[in-house]
C-alpha positions as CSV (number, residue, x, y, z in Angstrom):
1,M,81.0,45.1,70.1
2,A,81.2,48.1,72.3
3,S,84.3,46.7,74.1
4,A,86.0,46.1,70.7
5,I,85.2,49.6,69.5
6,I,86.7,51.1,72.7
7,N,89.7,48.8,72.5
8,L,90.3,49.5,68.8
9,A,89.8,53.3,68.9
10,D,92.3,55.9,70.0
11,L,91.9,59.4,71.5
12,E,92.6,61.5,68.5
13,A,93.4,65.2,68.0
14,K,89.9,66.7,68.1
15,G,89.0,64.6,71.1
16,K,92.1,65.7,72.9
17,E,91.4,69.3,72.0
18,F,87.9,69.1,73.3
19,L,88.8,67.3,76.5
20,F,92.1,68.9,77.4
21,T,92.1,72.3,75.8
22,E,88.4,73.3,75.9
23,R,87.3,71.4,79.0
24,K,90.7,71.3,80.8
25,L,90.1,67.7,82.0
26,S,92.8,65.5,83.5
27,A,94.5,63.1,81.0
28,Q,94.6,60.5,83.8
29,V,90.8,60.7,84.3
30,V,90.1,60.5,80.6
31,E,92.4,57.5,80.3
32,K,90.9,55.8,83.4
33,M,87.4,56.3,82.0
34,K,88.6,54.9,78.7
35,I,87.3,57.7,76.6
36,K,88.3,57.6,73.0
37,S,87.4,59.4,69.8
38,V,86.7,58.8,66.1
39,E,87.7,61.3,63.4
40,D,88.1,59.1,60.3
41,S,84.9,57.1,59.4
42,T,86.8,55.2,56.7
43,K,89.5,54.1,59.0
44,M,87.1,53.0,61.8
45,K,84.8,51.2,59.3
46,E,87.8,49.3,57.9
47,I,89.0,48.3,61.4
48,L,85.6,47.1,62.4
49,M,85.0,45.2,59.2
50,N,88.3,43.5,59.6
51,T,87.3,42.4,63.1
52,F,83.5,41.6,62.7
53,D,81.2,40.3,60.1
54,E,79.4,43.0,58.2
55,E,75.9,41.7,59.1
56,R,76.8,41.7,62.8
57,L,77.9,45.3,62.5
58,I,74.7,46.3,60.8
59,K,72.6,44.4,63.4
60,C,74.4,46.3,66.2
61,K,73.7,49.5,64.3
62,V,77.4,50.5,64.0
63,L,77.1,50.3,60.2
64,K,74.2,50.9,57.9
65,R,73.5,50.2,54.3
66,D,72.5,53.3,52.3
67,N,72.0,52.8,48.5
68,N,74.1,49.6,48.6
69,K,76.9,51.6,50.3
70,I,78.0,50.6,53.8
71,Q,78.4,53.6,56.2
72,L,79.5,54.1,59.8
73,T,76.6,55.3,62.0
74,I,78.9,57.2,64.4
75,N,78.8,60.9,63.6
76,I,82.3,62.2,62.8
77,P,84.1,63.6,64.7
78,S,82.9,62.1,68.0
79,L,84.0,61.1,71.4
80,L,83.3,57.5,72.4
81,I,82.2,57.3,76.0
82,P,81.9,53.9,77.7
83,Y,79.5,53.3,80.6
84,F,80.5,50.7,83.2
85,D,78.4,49.1,85.9
86,R,79.3,48.9,89.6
87,T,81.6,46.0,88.9
88,G,83.5,47.7,86.0
89,K,81.7,45.7,83.2
90,L,81.0,47.7,80.1
91,V,77.2,48.1,79.7
92,A,76.8,50.9,77.2
93,L,78.6,53.1,74.7
94,Q,77.7,56.6,73.7
95,S,79.1,59.0,71.2
96,R,79.4,62.8,71.7
97,Y,79.5,64.7,68.4
98,L,82.3,67.3,68.3
99,G,81.4,68.8,65.0
100,T,79.6,72.0,64.1
101,N,76.6,70.7,62.1
102,E,73.6,71.7,64.3
103,N,71.4,69.1,62.6
104,I,73.4,66.3,64.1
105,P,72.4,65.2,67.6
106,R,75.2,65.9,70.1
107,F,74.7,62.5,71.9
108,K,73.9,59.1,70.5
109,M,73.8,55.7,72.1
110,L,75.8,53.1,70.1
111,C,75.7,49.3,69.7
112,N,72.0,49.0,70.8
113,S,73.0,50.5,74.2
114,R,70.4,52.0,76.5
115,K,70.8,55.1,78.5
116,Q,72.6,54.4,81.8
117,L,73.9,56.4,84.8
118,Y,77.5,57.3,84.2
119,N,80.4,56.3,86.5
120,M,78.5,53.7,88.4
121,V,81.9,52.2,89.5
122,L,82.1,55.1,92.0
123,L,79.1,53.8,93.8
124,A,81.0,50.6,94.8
125,K,83.6,52.8,96.5
126,L,81.2,54.8,98.6
127,Q,81.0,54.2,102.3
128,E,78.2,55.1,104.7
129,G,78.4,58.8,105.4
130,N,80.1,59.8,102.2
131,K,78.6,62.5,100.1
132,L,77.5,61.7,96.5
133,Y,77.7,64.4,94.0
134,I,75.3,64.1,91.0
135,M,76.1,66.0,87.9
136,E,73.9,66.8,84.9
137,G,76.3,65.6,82.2
138,I,79.2,63.4,81.6
139,T,81.7,66.2,81.1
140,D,80.5,67.7,84.4
141,C,81.3,64.4,86.0
142,L,84.7,64.3,84.3
143,A,85.4,67.8,85.5
144,M,84.7,66.8,89.1
145,L,86.9,63.8,88.8
146,S,89.6,65.9,87.2
147,A,89.4,68.3,90.2
148,D,89.6,65.3,92.6
149,I,86.3,66.5,94.1
150,L,84.9,63.0,94.0
151,L,88.1,61.5,95.4
152,L,88.5,63.8,98.4
153,P,87.4,62.8,101.8
154,F,84.1,64.5,100.9
155,K,84.7,67.7,102.9
156,V,84.1,70.1,100.0
157,Q,81.4,72.6,101.1
158,R,80.9,74.7,98.0
159,L,81.5,73.9,94.4
160,S,81.7,76.4,91.6
161,R,82.3,76.0,87.9
162,K,83.7,78.7,85.7
163,R,82.1,78.9,82.2
164,N,83.7,80.7,79.3
């Protein structure tokens, strides 16, 4: 289910604005990490219902019934952030709410996913003696990747991050 959502979704305007304008992340990194976004719940619900059985979508907690109405459980607008294991297999999917409603949680695991470490594929590339940088959040990790910090020969001594 999570794979289908990532494959069916696009990176839409609000997702691009957040990632490229606000966070100044690399388009190549965002594409490589397969980050997408959802801005139209009706469109995404329709795509999913044309691909999967309604009961399966409800069981996976992507859709919910509310007063005999079927609704998407992904808060709109949101980024869709896939988590991959060391081998590159998709193991979890998380949304990151981009709206302004403070009553909506910013992060939400989707498709019955459990919390995971992000960017585990990088561990498979590490060699003995390499430094491993651990960031607090996903966008911090994406910023490091965008700056090629994690791809350098690990000679960076000091890291700084400018905040607006």
